N, C-alpha and C positions, 0 to 999 in steps of 0.2 A: 371844728368845734370851738362856740365861745363857750369856755367850762375854766376851771381853776385849774391852777399849775399841781395840782397831786391827780392829775387825769393819767390812765394811765393807757391813751392811745398812742404811745409808740411803741407798740407789743416790740419786747427784747428778741422775741425768737421769729422768727420769716416762719415758721413750722406753723405758726399760732395766729398767720393774718388771716382776716379773712376780706369774702372776695368786692372786690370795686363798686360801688353801689352805682346804678338798681341792678342787681346781678342777672344779665342774660346772654350769657357765657358757661354752659357746664362741659364737664368732661367726666367720664366712668375711667380712665388711665391715666388718671392721676392720684397714688396711696390717700390718704386721708392721715393725717394726726393719731395717732392711739387716744384709744376713751383715758385712758389711768395717764397719757405724759395733759392733757388736756387739763384734767382734776390738778394736778401738779403745778401746773404754772395758775391755775384759777387760785389755788392755797400760796403759791406767793405772790399775787397781787393783793396781798394783803400788807406783805412789808410796802408798797411803795403807798396804796390806800389802803390806808386803816376802816373795817367794816365801820365801824364808826360816823369814818367823816360821808358815806354816800347819805349821809339823811340828818345832815348838819346845815338846818337852814337857818341862815344869820341875815336879813336885808341889810341892803350896804347902802349906804350912803348915795351911791349914783344907779340903786335900784330905779327904773321905766316907772316913769305914772304909770298904773294902772289904765289911769281912764287913757290916758293918752293911750294905752294901747287896744282897748276898746276899742275909741274913735278909731283906730288906724284900722282897728278889722270891718269898720261900718265900711271897707272905698269898694265900690264894687255891687253892695249893696241894692237891692230896690227901694226907693227912699220914702215910699208909703213904710211900710213893714219895720224902719228902725224903730220909730216910737211904741211901738209890741213889743219887737227883741227889749228894750230897755226896760218895758214893766214886766216881765217876764225874769231878766238879770234882778234890776232892784226890789220883786218879792220879796227873795228872802239873801240870809248868805249863800244858802244853799245853790237857789238858781243863780245868785251871780255863780260863784263854780263853776257850775254845766256849763256857761256861756262863755268861759273866760278860757278854754284853755288854749289860747294863745299865751297871756298871762304864766298861766303853768308852766310853759312851753318856756317862758325865759330865764323864770324862777330857777327850774330843774340847770339848765343849763350854766346857771352860775357857779353848781355845786360840781364838789369834785366829782368823778365817776370812774368807775375802773376801765372801760374802753371797749367792751364785752357788748356788742347791739344785732342780738336776734335781729327779727321787723315785729314792732311792737304795735300796741293802737293806739296811741297819743293822746287819745282821749278816755281812758277808761278809767272813768266813776265808775261809782256802782249803778247808774241809771242806766248803760252802756250794756248792761247785762241779760240776756231775758230771751223767752222760749221764741222757739222758730220748729218750724215743720223742714227736715229733710226729703230729698229727694224718691226716696225709700218709703213717705208719709210718715216717719218716724217724728214725734214732738221730742226735743234734745235744746236743754239751758248753756250757751256759752255766751261770749262776746258780742255783741250784734250794733254795732257803730263805727265801722274803718272810715270817717266823713277824712283823719286823719295821718291814718299808719302808715309807718314808713319803720324804715332800719331805724332803730337808735339803741339810747344806751336804756336797758332794763328795768336801771333805778327808775327812770322817769316814771314807767307806766303804773312801779308799785306806792312812786311816793301820790301820781294821781289817785288813785283806786285809796289807799288808805287814809290820805287827808279828807275825803270824800268819804269814807266811812265816818271820822270824827266831825264832820262839819250836820252829818245830816243827823248822828247820832245826837249832836247836840238840838237840833229842830223836833227831834224824835222827842225829848224830853228826858236823855240820857246823863247822871253824871258823870262827871270826866273822868271819876275809878270804870265805868265799867265801857266809857268811851275807849278808854284802854286795852280793856278788857276783850273788846272787837276787832279793837288794828293791831292787838300781837294775835289773836287769833287768827287775823286774815294774814298778815306775816309770816308765820310759823306757819300754817297749809302753803301759801307758795312755798318757803323752802322743803317744807317735805312731801312736797305732788312733784314741787321741781330733782330733787335730788330722787325719790322714784323713777322717774321717765329718764331722767340721764343713767340710769345703771340698764335698761329697754332698750334696743333694736331699733332705731331711726324708723325702721317700717311700723315694729309693735304702736312705739308712741304714736305716730303717723294717724293712727286708730282709736287713740285712746279717746272717749266721748265721755258724755256724764246723758244717759234719757232719765227718763221724769222716773223710773223704776231707780234705776242707781242711785239720784236724787235724791228720796225718797230713804231711800237707806242710812242715805251720809249723814241727811237732817237727824239728830236727836232733837231736839226742846218739840211738843208739840203743838206748838201754835204757830213754830213756821212750818209746818208739816198740813196744818192744813190751813196755812197761805199756800202754801204748795201746789194742791187739792186745787183751791179756788182760783190761782194764777193757771194753773191748765188746762182746767178744763175751761175758763175763758180764753183760755188763747185759741181750743180748740174748735171756738164759735167763732173765729173770726175769719172768715172765707169770703169770698168774693159774692157767691150766691145772698151771704149774711149781710155783706152790704150792701145788698143794689135795691132796697128799697129808702135804706138809708139816706146815701147818699147821690140818687136821683129819680127822676120822676118819667112818664109818659111826654114825650114830645107831643107836635102836634103834628109830623107825620106817623105817630103813633110808635115810633123808636125812642131807647131810653134818652135822656140827653143827667148833666149833673145837675145837681141841684144847687144854685146861687147862693153864698155865706160867706159877703164881705165880712173881715178882712179873710178868714181864714180858707173862703176855697172860693174861686173866681171864677165862671166858663171863659178859656181861649178862645181870642177870636179866629172865623176858619181859616185867615193866614198865619196864625200860629198851629191851631190844628196840623194846618195840610203843610207845614214847618216840620214839625212835631213827627206826622204822621212820614215824611222822608226816611226822619232819622233814625226813625224806629226798623226802617228797613234796611237800612246800614246796619243797625244795629244784631238784626235777624243772619247777618251773614256773620258775626263773630259769635254767635251758636253754636254750642254742637251740630252736629247736623238734625241727631234726632230730637232733638228741643226745638230747634228751629223750623221742622217739618208738623212738628204740631199749633205753633201762633201760627204758621202759615195756615191751619184753618179756621182764625179769627180776624176781623174785620174790626179795626181801628173804629168808633164811633164817633166817641167826645173828648173833648181834652179840660181840663180844668187845673188852675194852680192851687194848691192846697200849702199853707204854712204845715212846717212841723218842728217839734222840737223846740230848744228855747240858742242855740250855738249858732243854729241852722236858721233863723227867719232870719228873712229881707234876702235868704238864695232863691233861687228859682228851685221852685221843687212841683212840678208836675205829674196828674196823676189820670193815668190815660186808661180809659174804659172799651175794650174789647167785646165783640160778641160771637158766639161761633156759628152755628147751625141753627141754635131756636135761643128763644128769646133768654129761656131760663140759665142760658151757656154763656157765662158773662168773666170775664180776667180784667182783672184792675194790675194794671202796671203804672211805678214809679218811677221818674229822671227826674233825682235829685242831683246839683251843679256841684261839681270836683274843681273843687281851688287847690294848689300848691297847700299842702301839709303847712302844720302851725313848727310839726317840728326843724321840716328840713333848711329855713335856713340857720340854723345853729349846729346841723347835722354836717352841710359840704356846702356852706353858705346862698349865694346871688343865684347862682346858675341854676336851673330848672334841671332836675338829670332824666325827667317822664316826661319825654313826649305829651302826654293824655294823663292830665289827672284822674280820669273815670278808670281810665285799666290800671294806674295805681292801683286805688281805691276795690278793685274786682281785685285784682291778681293778690292784694296783700288777702287783704277777707277772704281767703281760699287758702291762703298762707296759716292764716292764724285759726281758722276754725277747723273741725275736725270733718261736719259737713256743710257745705254752704246750698243754698238758693240754687237748683238748675239752672234760670231763667239769668242767672247776673251776667252783665256784661254792659257795653257803654258806645257810644253818642256823642255827637258832638254837635249844636245848634247854634244858629248866630244872624245877626249881630246884635247883640245887646242890645236899647233903649236906649242912647244916654238922656233921656228925657226924664226916666223913672227911675234914673240908677245912682246913687251917689257915684262920685267919681271920685278916683283920688289924684296928685300930682302923674300918677305914672299909664292914665290910661285917658286922658284926658285928648281929645284931639281924634282921639281910636275908636278902630270896632269889632274891637274884637271875637271872635266866637267864646261859646259857650260849650264846656265841657262836660259830661253828665258820665252820671252812670246808671245803670237799669237795674228795677229789684223787684217782682213781687211784692201789689203793695197791703193785698191781704192773704199772706202764708201764714195763718195758725201763730200768729204773733203775740207775746203777752209777756208779764215780766210781773215782777213777785216787788209788790206793798208791803215799807218796811213801817210804816205809818203807827200803825196798832200794833207793834210785837212790841212784846219787852224785852228787856237786856238783854238776855241766854237768849233770847231768837234771833236780837241783833247780830251778834255776836257768831251765834251757827252759820245764820246767812253768810257771816264776814270770811269766814272761813272756810264756804263754796264759793263762795269770788276769788280768795289768793289760791284755789287749785286749780279755776280756771283761767283765771291769768299764767298760771306757770304752766299750761297744759297747751296756750296759748305760744308760749315763748319757746318750752320746748322741739314747739313742732317743727320752727327755722332753725334758729344755729345759734353755737356758742353754750347748748344745756350744761356739758361736761365742765366748761371750763367755769358756768355761775355757779354749778355745784361745787366744783372744790373752791371754791371763794367765799359761799356763804358757811360748807361748811353744817356741824349740826345742830352747834349749841346755840343760847338762843340773846345771841349779838347782834344778827339781823333785825328780827322782832324787835327786841329793845330800843335797835336805834330809829323804828320806823316806829314806835308808839312815842318817843319823841319827837321827832320830825311830826308827823300828824296834829300832835297839840300844837305846835308851835307854827306847820300851818292855818290848820283853824284859827290860831287866831287872828295872822296876816290876814286870812280871809275875811271875816269879820271887818276890819279895818278897811281892806279895798272896798266892801260893799259899803259899809259907809259916806267911803269918798262917793265911790258914784252916787250913791242920795240926794252928797251936795252940788254932784255935777249937775244932775238934775233940777237941782231947787237952785243952783246961780244961771243956767239958760247955756252949760257946756258940751250939754247932751241935753235931746229934745225930751219936754215931758207926757209920759202916757200917755195915751188917749182917753181923752176923758177927762183930765182934770185942767 
C-alpha cells in the first residue's frame, strides 16, 4: 500500500490479521479473536496512528497532477464520449469530485491509516446513496454504486464522503460554519452507528437496514422529510413499464424498439445485440435458480448504449429491453462495464486479484448492502473496438474482452436532492449518510477494531471536519486546473463549444 510510515498495516499480533485478498477461503473451524480483544487492539492503534493523523491532508510537492490522472482514466473509454465526460466534470467542483475517484484514491493513499480494511465502497460521495427495491419489494436507502468497491482502509470512504458533503454544501450556498456542522454530523453518525453495530452479533448487524419508515423517523428536519417523501414517491414510479413509452417506440414489425437519442442513447447493431444476448445467457447461469427461471420467461428484443453518471461516462453501459408473454410485461436490464477498482493499485499493487471485475462489483455490493437487487450478476463481452476507443499503452495492439456486471435498470431507484435544502436539512441528511456508511462497513470485517480506535469522543468528527475543509479547497484548485487544461487543449473541449 502506498502510504505514510504511520500506517499500521504491520499488525503486531497475528490474532488480528485479516484474510488475504480477495476472500475465497472460509472456515468455521477456526476460532476468531474475541470482540473485547479486537476493540482493545483498536484503542492501542491510537499510539501508532493518532486519530487526528488519518484526516490530515497536506498536498505534497510530488502529488500527481490531477489532470494527468484524469487523462489516464480515459484509457479504454469510448473516444467520442470523452468530451461529454469532460463537460460533466468541468461543470462545477462537485462535478469534478464525482468524476475524480482515482484522484481521491491517490490522495487518500498518501495519508496515514490504521490498516484496518473492511470492504469499502471506494466512491462513497453523497451522490452514490439512494433508494432501490429489495427482492421483497421493500423500498430502502443505502449505498448504491459499487464500481470501485474493494477491501481497503475504512478512512478512505469517510474521506470521500465528508469531502463531498463540504463541496456540495458550498455549491448549495452553505457557509463554512454550516458545512463544518454537516461534516461533523456525518462523521459523528458514522462513529455512533459503528460503535452500536460493533456490539451486536454478526448476524444482527447483517440484517440492519434503513427502510423508508425508519428513515422518516431518523430525520428530524421538516424540509428533509418532505424531500424524502418526494424522492421516495418518485422512486416508486421508476419501473420498467413506466419507462416503456419514454425509452421505446413501435418498430416496423409492431414490436417495441429503443428510441435513438444520441449521444445519450444509441441503439446497438444486430451483431452487438446478438453478442449481448449470448452474454446474458451466460449471466443467467450465474443467477440463483429461482431468478434464472423468472428471466427465462423473457425474450431479448433490443439493446442500446446509454450514457450514465459522471465517472462512468465513456465506459460501456448497455440497456437491454426484454419482453415477457405480453407487450406490457417488460424488463430493462443494465450491463455496465467493470474495470479494476481505482483503489486496487494502492491496496495490493499492479497484479489484479480479481479474475472478473464484474464479479468483484457484485460480490462486494452484496457484502456492503443489507439487501441487494436479486438480479445482480456478471458476464463478459468482447472484444472492444480499437477504432472507437481511447487505448492506452497497456492495451494497444490487444483486443481484450469487456467485463460487465448486470442489474435491473428500473428498480424503484431514486435519490434525495439537496439543492433546495437548508443548512439544517443538509446536516440532517449528512447524518443519515454517515449512518449508512457505518452500516456497510460493519457488515464486512474490522468493526470492533474500528470502534475501539474511534472511541466515544469527538476526535474523529473534529479531524474529518478539518480534512473536508482542506480537501474542498483542493477540489476547487483541481477543478480550476481541469478548466485550464481544456482551455490549452490538454483535454477535449465539451461538445458544442
